[in-house]
N, C-alpha and C positions, 0 to 999 in steps of 0.2 A: 261899266257895270255899276252895278251896286249891289246890296246884300245881298247875300242864297241863305236862306230858314231853312233848317234843319228838322223838321218838326215827330215827336216820338222819346224815340228808348233809348237810353245808360244800360251796359248790362254790364256786370262782369261773368271774365268768359274762359270756366275751365278746361283747359282742351286734355285731352285724354288720348293718349297716340300709343295702338298698334298695329303693330308684326303678327300677330297668330290672332287662328281664329279667336270668338271669346270661350273660355271654361266657365260654364256656367256655374254657380253653386262651390265654383273651390278661387283658384290664381288665376291673371292673365297679368302673364309681362307691361309692361306701360314705360311713357313718359308723359307726362304728365306736370306746366306749367299755366297759367296765371294773363289775364288778359283783358282789354279792356274792350264789349264789347255794344252789340246793342246795332240795330241800320241804321237811325240815324245818329246813331255818336259816330257811325262804323264811316255813312257818307261823308261825313260834315269832314271829318278828322284824311280820309282821302284827296276831299275838299280843299282843306288849309293844305295841306302837305302839297298841291296845286297851285298850291301859288292864288287863292281866291277870295275875296271874305266870305264865311261865311262865322256862324250863326247857335246851336243847338239850342234849340225849345225841351227842353225834356227833366225828369227824375231823379236825384241820389235818394240818400238816405246817407244819414248822421251813424255813419259809420267805417271799420276800417275802408268798407269791400267799393264803400263814393269814396273818400278821399285818393284810393286809386285809381281811382277809372279818372275825378278828376283835374289827377292834377300831368298825366296823361293828354287830356285833355285840352291841358293849363299849354305843354312842349311844345304839343303840334301846331298849337295860334290857335285853338276854338274857339270864339265869344260863349259868354252863356255869363245868365243875370244868374240874379240867385236860385240856383235851385233844387237848396239841397233840405231835403221835407226829415225835420226833426221828429223824433222817435221810428218814422220809417229804415224797410229794410233798403236797399239797396238789391235793383234789380241779378238774377246769377244764372248760367244756360250755363249748362252740363254739360260738349262737345267731345262725341267720342268720335274723333279721326282711323280711319283704316290703315289697311296698309297700298293700300290705292289715292285715299287719302281725301276719299271721298269724309261728308261729315251730318254727324245725327245729333242732333237739339237734344232739349230737356232741358227748358227756360221755365221760369219758375217768373217775374214779369215785377212784383213785390214795389217796392215803392212809383216806378212808369204807371202805373193805377190811378186813373181818377184823376191826369194831365183835362183841365178847362180853358174857358176865354179868360180869360185873370193869367195865367202863362202862356199867351200871347205878347207879342215885346209888343211897341208899335211900330208901321211898317210905312215911312211915309221911303225912306231908301230898300228897299225888301225889289229883289228886278224880278226875283223865283221862290217858291216853299216849294222842299222834297213832301210827303209826307208816307214814314211808313205807317202797312197796314197793319204791322202787330199791336199802336197805340190808336190808332181809326175803333180798327174789332174788337177790344177789346172792350168786353161792357162796362165797364167801371167809367172806360175815356170818352166812349164813342158818342155822347149824350156833347163833350165838349169842347169833341173836336171839332162835330161836327158846325157846333157854333164854330171856331178858329175857320173854316171853311170858308161859313155864312162871312167872316169875313173880311176873308181875301179875294173872295169873289168880288165879293164892293167891292173893292177897288182894283180890280184889273190888274191881280198879280194871277203868274200862271202860275198854276200849280203839278208838281211829275209827281203820282205818285204809284207806288211798289206795293202793292197790293197780300205781301209775306207771305205764306207761302199756306202749301191744299190746307193743311193741318190746323190751321190759323183759320181759313178760308169756310174749310167744311165746316167748322166747328158753329160759327153763326148763322150758318146758312150761304147759298148760294144766293136767293132771290134779296139778301144784305148786300150783297157783293156788289150785284150785277143794280143798282140800285143806285147808288151808290158812285157810279163809272161818268154815266156825263158828263158830272159834274167837275171832271179833272182833261187837262187839257192836254195828260203822257201822266204814257203807262208807260212804267215798263218790268215787265214779268220776267220765270222761263215758259221752258216750253210744255211741261208739267205744268204749270198753274194756263198759260190758253189753253189748252184742252181742254183743264177741267171748269174757270168757263163758260167755253164753246159747245163742250159734247161733242167735240170734232177731235180725227186721230189727223188730218191732211196740215200741216203747219200750212199754207196760201189761202187754205177755209179758215185754220181761228183766227191767221192774218183779217184777214175781213169782215169777218163777224165781229170782233173787239173794236173795227174801225168806225164800224159804223154807232159803236156808243162812245169814242176816243178819237179823240182827232188825229194826234198821233200813236201810234203802237207799239215798240223795243221787245222786243223779240231774245234773251238770249236764247244761243242754242250749246253751253260748253264749247263741249270737242269741234261741237260746227259753226261757231264761232255767231252771229247774229242779224236780225231781220229783222224791216221795218215799216210802217207805208206811213206818211202823211195823206190822210182827203185829197182827193182829184188829183192823186199824182202813183206813179207806179211802188209799187216796193226794189231795197235795197238790201244787200247782202256783202258782207263784208265776213271771213275767215278770219276760225281763232289761227294764236299766233303755236308754234311752240314754246312749251316749256317746261324745266324742270317740276310739277308740281308738289310741293310737298303736303300744305293746307287748303282745303280748297271755303274756310270758311273764308267768309265775309267779299269772296272774290262775285259775284253782283254786288251786294253796295258800291265797291269800287267801280267793277263795270258806272254803277249810278255815276256819282261823281265825275269823274272821267264826260260819264253824257252830257251831262249838266252844266261841268266845267261849258266844255266848247260850248254847249247849243248857243247858253246863255249867252257865247263873242259872237259867233257867224250864224247862228241860224242855219246852219251846213249838216241834213241829218246823215250820209256822206260821211264829213270831218268828228262830227260825236260819236259814231259810232266807230271807228278808229279811232279814240280819246277813249273810251272804255271798254278797246278788247287790251291798252295800252294801259290801264291800268291795270287792268282786271289780271292780268301776267303778269305785273310786278307784284300782290296779291296771294297765289296761289304759286311762290316763290317764294315766301316766307312762311311761319307759322306761324296763326295768331288771324283777325281780321282789320286791323291795321299796321300802315305805317309801320319801321321802327321810331324810336326814340331813342335818344341819350341816358342811358341812366343818369 
């Protein structure tokens, strides 16, 4: 199996965990920690953790946050080129995690904005590409990332696309997102995103409608597991595993990494979904979006 490229964002996550209701206009006790984040960097980290060769295509600033997140990626074994942008600020996201483990994010993309074709490495040994919607749908990066997509598809390398979030898609418009979907080989998204893209409220109808645009569709359903379909085949489902949910940040990224690694090796949809559930289960049981590294 060759190299897996992960194109998208790398961020510093500031995680704020609370066990009570927010006291707006006053103080709310919290536990606060910082972690490496960003969808593409998270997927790359879980792939490296699972012993896959992976390279991150992204940008960080030449600031302390950039130094910290790059050190973590290096410890995890994620490959990368010279992705430090002089004078830029590393992207930061504030993550509010409530007592149920659910997270709400407030991102500032920083240096991630402005990805272009020159950031794309040579493709000779690349077997698959993960593409984050956060970069593709960022107006400052769209033109450059589309140029990357053109180069990748010309090289006949499969692209696995995660459309990011409903908030991100809503910001750029439904039509823009649906126009790019037919260029993707696999789309991995959650139930809310699937319903947003199709206007459906039935999971099977949403799955089939998306499958008309993308050859393989995988929908994450949280505690209900996941469902997927490949053209000309019936849909398949897997159940979630019981877990001590501490923080759901990055669970979808871990899911994507588990799916991609298995799919590239075996081309078995059910096996890939099982691997995806396994990594996501590990992720929700820890604080932060990436595998733990030794200090």
